[in-house]
C-alpha positions as CSV (number, residue, x, y, z in Angstrom):
1,M,8.8,-15.3,-5.4
2,F,8.0,-13.2,-2.3
3,S,6.6,-14.6,1.0
4,H,5.7,-11.2,2.5
5,M,6.5,-7.5,2.6
6,V,7.2,-5.3,5.6
7,V,7.0,-1.5,5.8
8,G,8.1,0.6,8.7
9,A,5.9,3.2,10.4
10,N,6.3,5.6,13.3
11,D,2.6,6.2,13.8
12,L,0.9,2.7,13.6
13,E,-2.5,4.2,14.2
14,A,-2.3,6.5,11.1
15,S,-0.7,3.7,9.1
16,K,-3.4,1.2,10.1
17,K,-6.1,3.7,9.0
18,F,-4.4,4.1,5.7
19,Y,-3.7,0.4,5.0
20,D,-7.2,-0.6,6.2
21,A,-8.6,1.8,3.6
22,I,-6.6,0.7,0.6
23,I,-6.8,-3.1,1.5
24,T,-10.6,-3.0,2.0
25,A,-10.9,-1.0,-1.2
26,T,-9.7,-4.1,-3.0
27,G,-11.9,-6.6,-1.2
28,G,-9.5,-7.4,1.7
29,K,-10.1,-7.2,5.4
30,P,-8.8,-4.7,7.9
31,G,-5.5,-5.5,9.5
32,F,-5.1,-7.1,12.9
33,T,-2.4,-6.4,15.5
34,D,-0.3,-9.4,16.3
35,P,1.3,-10.1,19.8
36,N,4.5,-8.2,18.7
37,G,2.5,-5.0,17.9
38,R,2.7,-5.4,14.1
39,V,-0.3,-4.7,11.9
40,V,-0.9,-7.7,9.6
41,Y,-2.8,-8.0,6.4
42,A,-3.4,-11.1,4.3
43,H,-5.2,-10.9,1.0
44,N,-5.1,-12.7,-2.3
45,G,-2.1,-14.9,-1.2
46,G,0.0,-11.9,-0.1
47,V,1.0,-10.8,3.4
48,L,1.9,-7.3,4.4
49,L,3.1,-6.2,7.8
50,V,3.3,-2.7,9.1
51,T,5.6,-2.2,12.1
52,K,7.8,0.1,14.1
53,P,11.5,-0.8,13.3
54,I,12.8,-3.6,15.5
55,D,16.1,-1.7,16.1
56,G,14.2,1.1,17.9
57,Q,15.3,3.8,15.4
58,P,12.7,5.9,13.5
59,A,11.1,4.4,10.4
60,T,12.1,5.9,7.1
61,H,11.0,5.2,3.6
62,A,13.4,3.6,1.1
63,N,14.3,6.1,-1.6
64,G,13.7,4.3,-4.9
65,A,11.6,1.4,-3.4
66,T,8.0,0.8,-4.4
67,L,5.5,-1.8,-3.1
68,G,3.3,-3.0,-5.9
69,F,-0.3,-4.1,-5.3
70,A,-2.1,-6.1,-8.1
71,M,-5.4,-4.7,-9.1
72,E,-8.3,-6.5,-10.9
73,S,-9.3,-3.5,-13.0
74,P,-8.6,0.2,-13.7
75,E,-11.6,1.0,-11.6
76,Q,-10.3,-0.9,-8.6
77,A,-6.9,0.8,-8.9
78,K,-8.6,4.2,-8.9
79,A,-10.8,3.2,-5.9
80,W,-7.6,2.0,-4.1
81,H,-5.9,5.3,-4.8
82,D,-8.8,7.4,-3.8
83,A,-9.3,5.4,-0.5
84,G,-5.6,5.9,0.3
85,V,-5.8,9.7,-0.3
86,A,-8.9,9.9,1.8
87,A,-7.2,8.0,4.6
88,G,-4.1,10.2,4.9
89,G,-2.0,9.1,2.0
90,T,-0.6,11.4,-0.7
91,S,-0.9,11.0,-4.4
92,C,2.5,10.9,-6.2
93,E,3.9,10.4,-9.6
94,D,1.4,11.0,-12.4
95,P,-2.3,10.8,-11.7
96,P,-3.9,7.4,-11.9
97,G,-4.3,6.2,-15.5
98,E,-3.1,4.2,-18.4
99,R,0.5,4.7,-19.3
100,P,0.6,4.9,-23.1
101,G,2.5,2.0,-24.7
102,S,3.0,0.2,-21.4
103,G,-0.2,-2.0,-21.3
104,M,-0.7,-0.9,-17.7
105,Y,-3.0,1.2,-15.6
106,L,-1.0,2.6,-12.7
107,A,-1.9,4.6,-9.5
108,Y,0.8,5.8,-7.1
109,L,0.5,6.7,-3.4
110,R,2.8,7.5,-0.5
111,D,1.6,6.1,2.9
112,P,1.6,8.3,6.0
113,A,5.3,7.1,6.7
114,G,6.4,8.1,3.2
115,N,6.6,4.6,1.7
116,K,5.8,4.6,-2.1
117,L,3.0,2.2,-3.3
118,C,1.7,1.4,-6.7
119,G,-1.6,-0.1,-7.7
120,L,-1.1,-1.9,-11.0
121,H,-3.5,-3.4,-13.4
122,R,-2.2,-5.1,-16.6
123,L,-4.5,-4.2,-19.5
124,G,-5.4,-6.5,-22.2
């Protein structure tokens, strides 16, 4: 359904370090900076852009919004989470793990700009 996702960032260098870490932890490649100054990631059919807001105002995270990243296994979700924390992200929500009764293994992070991310693996 979605063609791409975009998150705002005030410090593109810190955000690139963070997103390079979590994307490469899942087998993707580091991002590249396009001619408009946006950091671009393409992996497993998805595209993510990290950019300063076009309107020139500071980037802020959306309260209640979460970007979900599909994981191939619980181990990959944990590695994704750990790479994000090591690269300047912050663990949030419950610790990475299976959510009883949900059939899902979840890991949550906030990126350096405060955007909330979820690494999700459907069990079964």
